N, C-alpha and C positions, 0 to 999 in steps of 0.2 A: 564767515569765520576764516580769517587768513591763516596761512601756514606759518608756524613760528620761524624766526630767523634761523639761518643755517648755523650749525655748530662751529666752534672756533677752529675746527680742523679744515676749514675751507682755505687751503693753502694757496689757491690761485690769487685770492685777495691779499693774503699776507705777503706773498712774494712781491706784490707791487709796492708795499709799504717798506720792505726791508731796506731799500736803498736810501730812504729818507729818515727813518726813525733813529734817534740817537740811542745806541745800545749801551747800557751801563757797563763799566769795567768789571770783569769777573772778580768775585771776592774769593779768597782762599782760606780765611780764618773764621772761626765761629763768631768772633766779635764784630766782624765786618759784614755779616749777612743781613743786617737791617736794611729794609728797602728804602730807596731814595724817593724823592717826590714824584719821579716819573715811573715808579714801579708800584704795583698794587701791594698794599699792606698785607703781611702774612701773620696770622695769629700764631704765636709761639705755643708749643705744647709745654706742659709742666716739666717734661724731661729734657727740654731744649731741642728736641728733634724737629726738623722741618720737612713736611711732605712735599716731594717734587711733584708738580702738577703737569698735566698734559700740555698746557699752553706754554710751559717753560722749557720744554724739550721736544718741540714739534719736529725738529729736524731729524730725529732718530725714529719717528713713528712710521707706520705703514702708509699713512696718508701722504707722506713726503717721499716715498720711494719713486724712482724714475718710472716713466711709462713702460720702458723696456723691462725693468725688473718686475713691475706689477704683472705684466702679461706673461712673462716667463713663469712666475709663480702660478698664475691662473691656468696656464697650459698644463703644467704638471698636475694641478688639482683636477683639471678636466679628466685626465687619464686615471687619476685615483678614483674619482667618482664613477667613471665608466666601469672600472674593474669591479667595484662593489656591486653595481647593478647587474653586471655580467654574471657574477656569482649567483645572483638570485634567480636569473632566468635560464641559464644554460642547463640547469638540473633537469628541466622538462625532457631533454633528449636522453636522459638516463633512465627514465621511468620504465620503458618497455624492457630494456636489457636487465635492469635490476629486478624486475618482476620475474623474469625467467631465471636469473642467477640464484635468487634466494627463495624462489617458490612462494612469492606473495602476490596478491592481486595487484592490478595496476592502481586501483583506488588506494590501497595501502601504501604502495610505492610513492604516491603523491604526498604522503605525509612529510617526506624529506623536503619538498618544496614549500609546503605550507609552514612547517616549523621554522624554516630559515627566514621566511618573510615576516612572520609574526615576531620572531626574536629580533629581526633587523629593525622593526618599528620600535620596539622597546630599547634596543641598543642605541638608536639615535637619541631617544629621550635620555638614556643613561649618560652618554658621552658628552652631549651638548653643554650642559652647565659646567662640567669639569673643564671643558676647553675654555670657558669664560673665566674660570678661576685660576687655572694653572697653565694656560697657553695652548695654542692650536698644534704646534709642532710635536710636542711630546705626546699629546693625546692621539694624534693621527699615527705617529710611529708605533705607539703601543697597540692601537687598534689594528693596523696593518699586520703587525707581527703575529698577533693571535689569530687573525683571520687566516693567514698563511699556514700557521701551525696546525689548525684544525682540518686543513685539506689532507694532511698526511694520513691520519687514521681513517678518513673516508675512502681514500684511494686504496688503502690496504685492508679494508674492512673484511673480517671473516664472516660477519652476519649483518643483517639489515638493521638491527638495533644500534650497532656501532655508527652506521651512517646517520641515523636519526639524531643520536647524541652529538655527533660531530657537526651536523648541519645546524642544530640548535645553538651550539656554542659559537659556531662561525657567524651566525646571524647576530647573536648578542654582542659579539666582538666588533661588529661593523659600526663605525661612527656615523657614516651616512652624510646626507646632504646638509643636515643642520650645522655640522662643524665646517664643512667646506663653504657653505653660504655665509657662515659667520666670518670667514676670512675675507669675504668681499666687503663686509661692513667694516673690517679692520683697515682696509686700504682705500676705500672710496666713501665719501660722505653720502648721505641719502639722496642728494640732488645730482650726483654724477655717477652712480653705480649701476645704472640700468643695463648698459652694454655688458658689463661683467656678470650681472645676474643672469641675463639671457644666455650667455655662454655656458655658465655652470649648469643651468637648467637643461640645456641641450645635452650635456654630458650625462646627466641623470637619466633622462628618457631614452637617450641613444644607447646607453649601456644595456638597458632592458631588452632592446631588439637586437643588439649585437649577439646576445646569447643564442637565440634560435638560429640565426644566420650561420654562426660558427658551429653550433651544436648539431646542425643537420649533417655536416661533414663528419663530425666525430661519431655520431650514431651510425652512419652508414659504413664508415671505413675503419673505425677503431673500436676497441673494447670500452666498456663503461668506465673502467679505471681512468681513462684519459679525460673524462669529463672533469675529474678532480685534479689530475696532473696539470691540465691546461690552466685551470684556475690558479694553481700554485705558481706556475711559470709566470703567468700574467701578473699575479700579486707580488711575486718576488721582484720582478723588474720595476714595478710601480713603486714599491717601497724603497728601492735603491735610488730611483729618480727623486723621490720626495726627500730622502735623507741628504742628498748632496746639493739639490737645487732649490729647496724651499727653506727660507729662514722663518723665525718666529714672527708673527704679525700681531698678536694680541697686545692691545695698548698697555694694559697694566703691567704685563710681563716686561715689555720693552722699557717702560718707565723704571721698573725695578732695576733692570740691567744698567740703565743710564745713571741711576742714583749710586749704584755700586762703583761705577767708573769715576764719578765725581768725588766720592769719598776717597778713592785711591789717589786722586789729584789734589787732595787737601781739604775739600769741603766736608769736613768730618760729621756735620750734623744734618746732611741731606739723606733722605730715605724715600724709597718707593712706597706706593699705597699698600701693597701686600706685605711689605716688611714691617709696617706699623700695625698690622692686624695682630691681635693677640689670640693665641689658641685657634688657629685657622681650621683645624680639623676636629673641633669639638663635635660631639654627637649631634647636638641640636643644629649646628650649621651644616653638617653633612646631609642631614635629612632635609633641611630647607633648600639646599642646592639641588638635590635630586628631585624633590617634589615640585620645584618651580615649573618645569615644562608641563607636568600633569595639571598643575593649578591653572596655568594659562589655557590649556586645552579645555578644561571644564568651565572656567569662570569667564573667559574672554570670548564673547560671541563671534568676533571676527575670526579668531583662531579656530574655534569649533566648527562653524559652518563652512568656512572656506576650506578647511582641512578635510571635511567630509566630502565636499564637492571634488577636491583634488584626489582624494582617496578613491572615490567611485570611478573617476576617470582612469586612474592608474589600474584599477581592478579590471577594467575592460581590456587593457593590453594583455594582462595575464590570462584573462578569459580567452582571448584570441590565440594564446599559445595552445589551447586545447581546441577551440572552435575552428581554427584554420585547417586543422588536419581533416576532420570529417567533411568540411565544406569543399576543400580543394581536391580531396581524393575522388570526388565525383568526376573530375576531369582527368583522373589518372596521374596526379602529381606524385613524384617520388619523395622520399624523406628530404633529400637535398633540395629539391625544387620547392617543397613547402617552406623550408628554411629560407631560401632565397626570396620567396614571396614577401617576406617581412621587409624587404628593401622598399616596398611601397610605403611602409610606415616611416622609414627613415626619410624618404622624400617628403612626406607630409611634415615631419619635424623640421626639416630645413626650410621648407616654404614658410612655416609659422615663425621660425627663428628670424628670417630676413624680413618678414612682414612687420615685425615690431620696430625695425630701424627708423622708418619715417616718423613714427610717433615719439620715439626716444629723442630723435634729433629735434623735433618740434618742441618738446618739453624743455630741452636744454636751451634753445633759443629764447623761449619765453622767460626762463629763469634768469638768463643774463640781463634781460631788459627789466623784468619785474620779479625779483627774487622770491617774493611772498605770494605770487599770483596763483600757484598751483597747490592744491591739497593732495595728500596721498591718494585720495580717491581718483585722481586723474589717471593713475596707473591702471585702473580697471577699465578705462574707456574702450580700448580695442577689444577687450574680452566681451563687451556687450554685443559685439558683432560676430565674434568667432565662436563663442560658447554654443550657440544654436547649431553649429555644424556637427556637434556630437550627436544630438538627437537625429538630425538629418542623415548623418552617416550611418547610424544604427538602423534606422528604418530602411535605408537604401541597401545596406549590407544584408539585412534580413530577407528582403524580397528579390535579391539577385543571387541568393544561395540555392535557387531551385535546381541548378545543375544543367548539364547539356540535355537536349539540344535547345532548350528554351533560352538560355542565357550563356553568354561567353564568359570565360573565367576572369577576364580583365574587369568586368563590372563590379563584383564584390571588392576587388582590390582598390578600385577608384574610390569607393565609399569608405574603405578602410583608411585611405589617405586623408579623407575629410575628418574622420575620427581622430587621426594622429594630429592634424592641425589643431583641432579643438583641445586635445589632451595637452599638447605643448602650451597652448595659449592659457589654459586654465592653470597649469603649474607655474608658468612664468609670471602671470599677472598676480596670482594670489601670493606667491612668494615675495615678489617685488613689493607688493602692498604691505605685507607683514613687516618686511625689513624697514620700509619707510615709516611705518606706524610704531615700531617697537625698538628700533635702534640697537642699543647695547644688549637688549634682551632678545635680539632677533634669533640667536641660535636656539634659545628655549622655545620661542614661538614657532619657528620652522621645525623644531623637533616634534611638536604636536602635529604639524602637517605630515611629517615623515611617518609618524605613528599611524595616522589614518590611512595613508597611501599603502604602506607595507602590510598593515593588518588586514585591510580589505582585499588587497591582492592575494594575501595568503589564504584567506577564506575562499577566494575565487578559484584558487588552484584545486580545491576540494570539490566545489559544486559544479564547476564548468562542464565537465564531461557528462555527469548524470543529468545536468540541466539540459544539455543538448540531446540526450538520449531518451528522456522520459516525459518530455512535455509535448503534447499534441499527438496526433495520429498520422495524418497525411503530411503535415508540414513540421516535422520534428526539428529541422534546422532553422526554420523561419520564425516560429512563434517565440522561442527563447530570446532571440535578438530583438524582436518587437517589444517584448516586456522590458528589456534593457533600455530601449528607446523611450518608452513611457517614463521610466524612472529618471532618465537623463533630463527630461523636461522639468521634473519636480526639483531635482537637486541643483539645477542652474538658476532657479528663481532667486535665491539669496544674493546672487551677483548684483542684480538690479536694485535690491534693497540696500546693499552696502554702498553702491555707487551714489544713491541719492540721500541716504540717511547716515552714511559713514561718520561725518563729523559729530553728529549727535551721539552716536554709539561710542565713539572714542572719548567723548567728554566724560563718560561713565566708567572708563577703563583706568584702573590704578596704574598699570604699566605705561600706557600711552600718555597719560597725563604727567607722569614722572619724566618721561622723555621730553614732552613739550616744555615743561618747566626748565629742564636742563638746557634745552636749545635756546630758550628765551634768555636765561641767565648768561649763557656763553655769548649770545649775540650782543647783550648789553655790555658784557665785559670787553668784548672785542671793540665795540664802538667807543668805550671809554679809553682804551689804549690808543685808538686812532686820534681821539681828541687830545690826549696827552702828547702824542707825536706832533700834532699840529702846533701846540703851544711851544714845544721844544724847538721846532724849526723856526718859529717866529723869534724866539729868544736868541737863537743862534744867529739869525739874520740881523737882529738889532745889534748884537755884539760886533759883528763884522762891520756894519755901517758906522758904529761909534768908533771902532778902531781906525777905520779909514778917515773919519773926521779928525781923529787925534793926530794921525800921520800928516794930514794936510796942514795942521797948525804947528807942526814941528815936534809932536809927541810920539813916543813909542807906544806899544800896546798896553803898557802899564800906567799910562798917564804921565810919564816922566819926560820933560823937555830934552831936546838934543843938547849936546855939550855947549854949543854956542848960544843957547837960549835961556840958560838958567833953569829955575824950577817953578812950577806953577801949582800951588796947593789946591786951587779951585778945580783945575782939570783933573788932578789926581783924585780928589774926592768924588768928582762926577763919575769918572770911569770906574773907580772902585765900587761905586754904588751899582753901576751897570753890571759889573762882574757878579755881584752878589745875587742878582736876579736872573742870571743866565743859567743855561742847562748845566747840570752837574756832570763831572767827568765820569 
């Protein structure tokens, strides 16, 4: 089963045609909007309005942004995503001081981390479809504003209940990776987006470990209030960067803006797709929009199982936020030193990030030669080899946690690096695969992924310390991680199923088949336009040749003889006939 043709937003191909295709003269009145022979027929609505389509204004869409502009946007989004995940993880360093300040147990103090992560997962689900309907820029700005606002009551909290409420609202306000990854789909088509996806995934996992690295210094040298003030400072700077440097990228919103501009220029019957929708905010539609990510999570096997795999892997990192402390304290590590030990996970993330480059490059070379040669499942190939590192790393971390003098402290950190490599690879490959499989529904699909990752990580924040304190007798630190290693083997098995059976599974998917049909239709539409362009070029060439013949016999381009030659009705008739079959102006 071959991959459907690429969508019409493949601008590299279009750019090659632009120099040769005859572009019709723009029309400015309602009566001259009828398509010519070289334009696709547009079915008129009863009210006379014409919907502006993507292929009619590609120059203003995110796909056509310059490379510099795309990566400037992506760099800002990298920082945005890092800040959100930083907010989720840095709280761990406030647990002990909050416990002392408000006279609650440490287990109770962890509720603030758990509630944020669980709410964050549902927040991703909540914001994702709205970004698809109303645009990425406004949704992210709104999200960042509320995330920053809720830091203030937390920092000034007179009691622990205020912190729990503030953390819940902060998590629910976080748009998360589902929106930021949706922006990748706005600017790159499915066949050229892998470098961008890899970059954004790095920001997501990197932000999670940035928290304990910075948090170690905050916990040792500042009061617990600064855990929240630092989040506010970071979030405020990020929101300002996003406000000034990131434009709207959502296709339908950009088409609406272009339609408004054209109406101001005189094309009074041109409208964008959202402008032609009636009653956009009807209760039924609102519910349908919000339910879509949950529907995909429950009904799409690809979204469900790969999200659970990704969620389990992410939960490990938040388990380490608790496990690193009892393990490394055996070697006398201070709070700052424990935080700095997370650098080994950062190293693992960068190793995994760069390890994808040869495969991404190879895929792009293959697509240039054979556009339909690769299925979305090809994006899971490197994961087949890196996913086992999760179980290997867990088993290794477990039995190098014996402490001195049997084991050096670097040993568990090396295995933690292997876990980080697997964690990044799992997130990258599963997200990349979902975006390729679900296209315009990718924000909703990845919203399910975010739900699983954040929900399971939130649960991990509550069970991790009791897990490491109450299992086993002699080997209290070793057996819990061993159990996680066994679970890692089980949850990685679906990767191999989807790699080999993915096409059959996607054939049964409503969303994936809708995308496949759209890609096929757009590919056929694009080919038709190329065929029309070839015919127009032939006609133009024939006109030029006929005109040259006319000049060689003493005629001008209208078939009229020069003054000293009289008039030839035969030549006039012949050339007028040629004009009638030539390309329209």
